C-alpha positions as CSV (number, residue, x, y, z in Angstrom):
1,M,-0.1,-0.1,-0.1
2,R,1.3,3.4,-1.1
3,I,0.9,5.8,1.9
4,L,1.4,9.7,1.7
5,I,1.8,11.7,4.6
6,I,1.2,15.4,4.8
7,G,3.6,17.3,7.4
8,A,7.0,16.3,9.0
9,G,6.3,17.5,12.4
10,I,6.0,15.1,15.4
11,G,2.7,13.7,14.4
12,G,3.7,12.9,10.7
13,L,6.8,11.3,11.5
14,A,5.3,9.4,14.4
15,A,2.8,8.2,11.9
16,A,5.5,7.1,9.4
17,L,7.2,5.1,12.0
18,S,4.3,3.4,13.4
19,L,3.1,2.3,10.0
20,H,6.7,1.1,9.2
21,A,6.3,-0.9,12.5
22,V,3.2,-2.7,11.2
23,G,4.9,-3.6,8.0
24,E,4.1,-0.8,5.4
25,T,7.2,0.3,3.5
26,D,5.9,2.4,0.8
27,I,5.7,5.8,2.7
28,R,6.6,9.2,1.8
29,I,6.3,12.5,4.1
30,Y,5.9,15.7,2.3
31,D,6.3,19.2,3.9
32,R,6.3,22.7,2.8
33,V,9.7,23.7,4.5
34,S,12.9,23.6,2.6
35,E,14.8,22.3,5.8
36,L,14.0,20.5,9.0
37,R,15.6,22.5,12.0
38,A,15.3,22.3,15.6
39,L,12.7,25.2,16.0
40,G,10.6,25.7,18.9
41,V,11.2,25.1,22.8
42,G,10.4,22.5,25.4
43,I,7.3,19.8,25.4
44,N,6.6,17.1,27.7
45,L,5.9,13.6,26.4
46,L,3.5,11.9,29.1
47,P,3.7,8.1,29.9
48,H,1.2,7.2,27.3
49,A,3.1,8.6,24.8
50,M,6.3,7.4,25.9
51,R,4.8,3.9,25.9
52,E,4.3,4.3,22.3
53,L,7.7,5.5,21.5
54,T,9.0,2.6,23.8
55,E,7.5,-0.1,21.6
56,L,8.6,1.6,18.5
57,G,12.2,1.3,20.0
58,L,13.0,5.0,20.4
59,A,12.6,5.4,24.2
60,D,16.4,5.4,24.9
61,S,17.1,8.3,22.2
62,V,14.2,10.2,23.5
63,E,15.0,10.1,27.2
64,S,18.6,10.9,26.5
65,Q,17.7,14.2,25.0
66,G,16.0,15.6,28.2
67,V,14.8,14.9,31.8
68,A,12.4,12.6,33.3
69,P,10.4,15.0,35.7
70,S,10.1,13.6,39.1
71,T,7.2,15.8,40.3
72,L,4.6,18.2,38.9
73,A,3.8,21.0,41.4
74,Y,1.1,24.0,41.3
75,Y,1.6,27.2,43.2
76,N,-0.4,30.4,43.3
77,R,1.1,33.8,42.0
78,F,2.8,34.2,45.7
79,G,4.7,30.9,45.2
80,Q,2.6,29.0,47.9
81,P,2.0,25.6,47.0
82,I,-1.5,24.2,46.1
83,W,-0.8,20.7,44.7
84,S,1.9,18.3,44.0
85,E,2.2,14.8,42.6
86,P,4.9,12.3,41.3
87,R,5.2,11.9,37.8
88,G,6.3,9.0,35.6
89,R,7.8,5.8,37.0
90,E,7.5,7.7,40.5
91,A,3.7,7.7,40.1
92,G,3.6,4.2,39.4
93,Y,3.6,4.1,35.5
94,R,5.6,1.4,33.7
95,W,7.0,4.3,31.4
96,P,8.7,7.8,32.4
97,Q,7.5,11.3,31.4
98,A,10.1,13.2,29.2
99,S,10.8,16.8,29.0
100,V,12.3,17.3,25.7
101,H,13.2,20.1,23.3
102,R,10.7,19.9,20.5
103,G,12.8,20.7,17.5
104,E,15.5,18.1,18.6
105,L,12.8,15.4,19.0
106,Q,11.5,16.3,15.4
107,L,15.0,15.8,14.3
108,A,15.4,12.5,16.3
109,L,12.2,11.2,14.6
110,A,13.3,12.3,11.2
111,G,16.5,10.7,11.5
112,A,14.7,7.3,12.6
113,V,12.5,7.9,9.6
114,G,15.6,8.0,7.4
115,E,17.2,5.0,8.9
116,R,14.1,2.8,8.7
117,L,12.4,4.0,5.5
118,G,15.1,5.6,3.7
119,T,16.6,9.1,3.2
120,D,14.2,9.9,0.5
121,A,11.2,9.2,2.6
122,I,11.0,12.8,3.6
123,R,10.3,15.3,0.8
124,L,10.7,18.8,1.7
125,G,9.8,22.0,-0.4
126,H,6.1,20.8,-1.2
127,R,3.2,23.1,-0.4
128,L,0.0,21.2,-0.4
129,I,-2.4,22.8,-3.0
130,R,-5.1,20.3,-2.5
131,V,-6.2,16.6,-2.2
132,D,-8.6,14.9,-4.7
133,D,-10.4,12.0,-3.4
134,A,-11.5,8.9,-5.5
135,A,-13.2,5.7,-4.4
136,D,-9.9,3.7,-3.9
137,A,-7.1,6.2,-3.8
138,A,-6.4,9.8,-3.3
139,T,-4.2,12.4,-5.1
140,A,-2.3,15.2,-3.2
141,V,-1.3,18.0,-5.7
142,F,1.6,20.1,-4.6
143,E,3.5,23.4,-5.5
144,T,7.1,23.0,-5.7
145,A,10.0,25.0,-7.0
146,D,9.5,23.2,-10.4
147,G,5.8,23.7,-10.7
148,E,3.1,21.5,-9.6
149,S,3.6,17.9,-8.7
150,S,0.9,15.1,-8.0
151,V,1.2,12.1,-6.0
152,T,-1.5,9.4,-6.0
153,A,-1.7,7.1,-3.0
154,D,-4.0,4.5,-1.2
155,L,-4.0,6.6,2.0
156,V,-3.2,10.1,2.5
157,I,-2.6,11.3,6.3
158,A,-3.1,14.8,6.7
159,A,-0.8,15.8,9.7
160,D,-0.3,19.4,8.5
161,G,-0.9,21.2,11.8
162,I,-3.3,23.8,13.1
163,H,-3.5,25.6,9.8
164,S,-4.3,22.1,8.1
165,A,-5.0,22.8,4.1
166,V,-6.9,19.6,4.2
167,R,-9.2,20.4,6.9
168,R,-9.7,23.8,5.7
169,A,-10.7,22.4,2.4
170,H,-13.5,20.5,4.1
171,Y,-14.4,23.0,6.6
172,P,-14.2,26.4,4.7
173,E,-16.1,28.2,6.9
174,E,-14.4,27.4,10.1
175,G,-11.9,30.4,9.9
176,S,-8.9,31.2,11.9
177,P,-7.7,29.1,15.2
178,I,-9.9,30.3,18.3
179,W,-7.9,32.8,20.7
180,N,-9.0,32.6,24.4
181,G,-7.2,36.1,25.1
182,L,-4.2,34.6,26.8
183,T,-0.9,35.2,25.2
184,L,2.2,32.8,25.9
185,W,5.8,33.6,25.7
186,R,8.1,30.6,25.4
187,G,11.8,30.2,25.9
188,T,14.7,28.4,27.3
189,A,17.3,29.8,29.5
190,R,20.4,28.5,31.6
191,V,19.4,29.2,35.2
192,P,20.3,28.0,38.5
193,A,18.3,24.5,39.0
194,F,15.3,24.9,41.2
195,L,13.8,22.5,43.8
196,D,15.1,19.1,43.3
197,G,16.2,19.7,39.7
198,R,13.5,17.6,38.1
199,T,10.4,19.5,39.0
200,M,7.8,20.9,36.6
201,I,6.3,23.9,38.2
202,M,3.4,25.8,37.5
203,A,2.4,29.3,39.3
204,G,-0.2,31.6,38.8
205,D,-4.0,31.5,37.9
206,G,-6.4,32.0,35.1
207,E,-5.1,35.7,34.4
208,Q,-1.1,35.1,34.7
209,K,0.7,32.1,34.9
210,F,4.3,30.8,34.9
211,V,5.7,27.3,33.9
212,A,9.1,26.0,34.1
213,Y,10.8,22.7,33.8
214,P,14.2,21.5,33.2
215,L,15.4,19.9,29.8
216,G,18.8,18.8,31.1
217,A,20.7,18.0,34.2
218,P,22.6,21.0,36.0
219,D,26.1,21.7,35.1
220,A,29.1,21.8,37.2
221,D,28.1,25.6,38.0
222,G,24.7,24.3,39.1
223,L,23.1,25.8,36.1
224,A,20.5,24.0,33.9
225,R,18.7,24.5,30.7
226,V,15.2,25.1,31.5
227,N,12.2,25.5,29.4
228,F,9.6,28.2,30.5
229,I,6.3,29.5,29.3
230,A,5.0,32.8,30.7
231,E,1.3,33.8,30.2
232,R,-0.9,36.8,30.6
233,R,-4.4,37.7,29.6
234,G,-5.1,40.9,27.6
235,V,-1.9,41.6,25.9
236,G,-0.4,40.3,22.7
237,S,-2.4,39.5,19.5
238,E,-4.0,36.9,17.7
239,T,-1.2,36.3,15.2
240,V,-0.5,32.5,15.2
241,D,3.1,32.2,14.5
242,W,5.2,29.8,16.7
243,N,8.4,31.6,15.7
244,L,7.5,35.1,16.4
245,A,10.5,36.5,18.4
246,V,9.9,39.5,20.8
247,D,11.7,41.4,23.3
248,A,12.0,40.0,26.7
249,A,12.0,43.3,28.7
250,P,8.3,44.0,28.8
251,I,7.5,40.4,29.8
252,V,9.9,40.4,32.7
253,E,8.1,43.6,33.8
254,L,4.8,41.8,33.8
255,F,6.4,39.3,36.2
256,R,8.4,41.7,38.3
257,E,7.0,40.8,41.7
258,W,7.2,36.9,40.9
259,S,10.3,36.4,42.8
260,F,10.0,33.3,45.0
261,D,12.4,31.7,47.7
262,W,12.8,28.8,45.2
263,L,12.6,30.6,41.8
264,D,13.4,33.9,40.5
265,V,10.8,34.1,37.7
266,P,11.8,37.6,36.1
267,A,15.4,36.5,36.2
268,V,14.6,33.4,34.1
269,I,12.5,35.3,31.6
270,A,15.3,37.9,31.1
271,A,17.9,35.1,30.8
272,A,15.9,33.6,27.8
273,D,18.2,32.7,24.6
274,E,15.1,33.9,22.7
275,L,11.5,34.6,23.8
276,L,8.8,33.5,21.1
277,E,5.2,35.0,21.4
278,Y,2.1,32.8,20.7
279,P,-1.6,33.2,21.3
280,M,-3.3,30.3,23.3
281,V,-5.6,29.1,20.6
282,D,-7.5,25.8,19.6
283,R,-10.2,24.8,17.3
284,D,-13.6,23.5,17.7
285,P,-14.3,19.7,17.6
286,I,-15.3,18.7,14.2
287,P,-17.9,15.9,13.3
288,H,-15.5,14.0,10.7
289,W,-11.8,13.5,10.3
290,T,-12.0,11.0,7.5
291,F,-12.9,11.8,3.8
292,G,-12.5,9.0,1.5
293,R,-9.0,7.9,1.7
294,T,-7.9,10.9,3.5
295,T,-7.8,11.4,7.3
296,L,-6.7,14.1,9.8
297,L,-4.1,13.5,12.5
298,G,-2.6,15.3,15.3
299,D,-3.2,19.3,15.5
300,A,-5.0,19.2,12.1
301,A,-7.4,17.0,13.7
302,H,-7.6,18.4,17.4
303,A,-5.5,21.2,18.0
304,M,-5.8,22.0,21.9
305,Y,-4.7,24.4,24.5
306,P,-1.5,23.1,26.1
307,N,-2.9,22.7,29.6
308,G,-2.2,19.4,30.6
309,S,1.0,19.0,28.3
310,N,-0.9,16.8,25.9
311,G,-0.5,18.0,22.4
312,A,2.4,16.1,21.1
313,S,1.6,13.1,23.0
314,Q,-2.0,12.9,21.6
315,A,-0.4,13.1,18.1
316,I,2.0,10.3,18.5
317,I,-1.1,8.1,20.1
318,D,-3.1,9.2,16.9
319,A,-0.2,7.6,15.0
320,R,-0.1,4.5,16.9
321,T,-3.8,3.9,16.9
322,L,-4.0,4.6,13.0
323,A,-1.3,2.2,12.3
324,F,-2.9,-0.6,14.6
325,H,-6.0,-0.4,12.6
326,I,-4.3,-0.4,9.3
327,A,-2.7,-3.7,10.1
328,T,-5.6,-5.3,11.8
329,A,-8.8,-4.1,10.0
330,P,-10.1,-5.8,6.7
331,S,-9.9,-2.7,4.4
332,V,-8.5,0.7,4.5
333,A,-12.0,2.3,4.9
334,A,-12.6,-0.1,8.0
335,A,-9.3,1.0,9.4
336,L,-10.0,4.6,9.0
337,A,-13.5,4.3,10.5
338,A,-11.9,2.3,13.5
339,Y,-9.4,4.9,14.1
340,E,-11.7,8.0,13.9
341,G,-14.3,6.2,16.1
342,E,-11.8,5.6,18.8
343,R,-9.6,8.8,18.6
344,R,-12.1,11.6,17.6
345,P,-14.6,11.4,20.7
346,A,-11.6,11.0,23.0
347,T,-9.7,14.1,21.8
348,S,-12.9,16.0,21.3
349,A,-13.5,15.7,25.0
350,L,-9.9,16.6,25.8
351,V,-10.2,19.9,23.6
352,L,-13.1,20.8,25.9
353,S,-11.6,19.8,29.1
354,N,-8.5,21.9,28.4
355,R,-10.8,25.0,27.7
356,A,-11.6,24.3,31.3
357,Q,-8.1,24.3,32.3
358,G,-7.7,20.7,32.7
359,P,-5.5,19.8,35.8
360,E,-4.5,23.5,36.1
361,R,-8.0,24.0,37.3
362,V,-6.7,23.9,40.8
363,M,-4.9,27.2,40.3
364,L,-8.1,28.8,39.2
365,L,-9.9,27.4,42.4
366,A,-7.2,28.8,44.7
367,H,-7.3,32.1,43.2
368,E,-10.9,32.3,43.3
369,R,-11.3,31.2,47.1
370,A,-8.1,32.8,48.3
371,P,-7.1,35.6,45.8
372,Q,-4.5,37.1,48.5
373,G,-3.1,33.8,49.3
374,F,-3.5,31.1,52.4
375,A,-1.8,29.7,55.2
376,D,-2.9,26.1,54.2
377,I,-4.1,25.0,50.9
378,H,-6.8,22.5,52.4
379,D,-8.3,25.5,54.1
380,V,-9.3,26.7,50.7
381,I,-9.5,23.4,48.6
382,P,-10.3,19.9,50.2
383,A,-7.7,17.3,49.6
384,E,-10.3,15.1,48.0
385,E,-11.2,17.9,45.6
386,L,-7.5,18.2,44.5
387,T,-7.3,14.7,44.2
388,E,-10.1,14.1,42.1
389,I,-9.2,17.0,39.6
390,A,-5.9,15.5,39.0
391,A,-7.3,12.0,38.6
392,G,-10.3,12.8,36.3
393,Y,-7.8,14.8,33.8
394,K,-5.9,11.5,33.9
395,R,-8.6,9.4,32.9
396,A,-9.9,11.8,30.2
397,A,-6.6,12.1,28.6
398,G,-6.1,8.2,28.7
399,F,-3.0,8.3,31.0
400,H,-4.4,7.2,34.6
401,P,-1.7,5.0,35.8
402,D,-4.1,1.9,36.6
403,V,-5.7,2.2,33.2
404,L,-2.7,2.8,31.0
405,N,-0.6,0.0,32.7
406,A,-3.4,-2.5,32.1
407,R,-4.2,-1.4,28.7
408,P,-3.4,-3.9,25.6
409,S,-0.6,-2.9,23.3
410,L,-1.1,-1.0,20.2
411,T,1.6,-3.3,18.6
412,P,-0.7,-5.9,16.6
413,N,0.2,-9.7,17.1
414,R,1.9,-10.6,13.8
């Protein structure tokens, strides 16, 4: 079977590797960029995604790139603790959580594609114009430096991101991604390690928030490469450009008072190698992902807010689920129906859950109930409520440890 994947991001590359793992070899990935570069900042791969990368034989490579967080901790804007929990293997999972640089992960996956599928499997400089579907095939038409080029395949996977051309063709009235009024500033910086050197922290509330986690171990001077996201409502713009670099000084001033005993937030922002501005956007769930022999995957299917650190993880799970059904269903049509039937309801619910802040809702509740801070969080939010918010999100996202550890593998019996 000939398979064509549009988009050489994490989802598209994971799809190629997943399909190769179930025996498909005629796979090509097309992307509009002329060169794959290690762009972006940090992301977290949750244990359900690391399980899939482990089964693809990629876990050691991914883990070596970053840090396995030991703890996730939430604080209010005064640095007072709200909730913390162990992560990865420390939380009872059979697989770790991994904090890695997004661009470095993309290049590692692209390298694995080259090794397993050949160096010509990724075709750059191809901007998709349209996909023409027929009963038993689909033809993608691209714009290239040499003019239009057409490729026909038995299956087309549109992993072309939040601005998906394939999705736009089927939902022309949808418009731009939906902005919720929050703006994110993302960056990495070498700063003194904080807490135990392996903790991911989130501090703030629904109006202003700061997230930080290490991407590497501290060096001899005690400095670690840290990824951070600063967030504020009511500033910035709706421009959806992952690579819009801005001056750090105004953002430092927004967080001037956020200097905690255990982390100097303005100093971290000021030390950024580069600061990238991005609006917090998503897209509404849609009723269909599949159109003939073409289907959506990753952000093209279910772009969501970053609350809960689930975007890349869900794209990897999409990829593995699709490959499983391609390997086990009696036809391509049946495989696509099973893939969408399994993944679309789950990710639609997750998009809506993230709009309600997902697990970060504990910070909203702390601010609503004690805007000036507290002596003991349990005077504000009962322990049982905190526990259920965390557990409920894990269940919704498919990575509650009891469920994930017991779930059957997505590697087909062959």
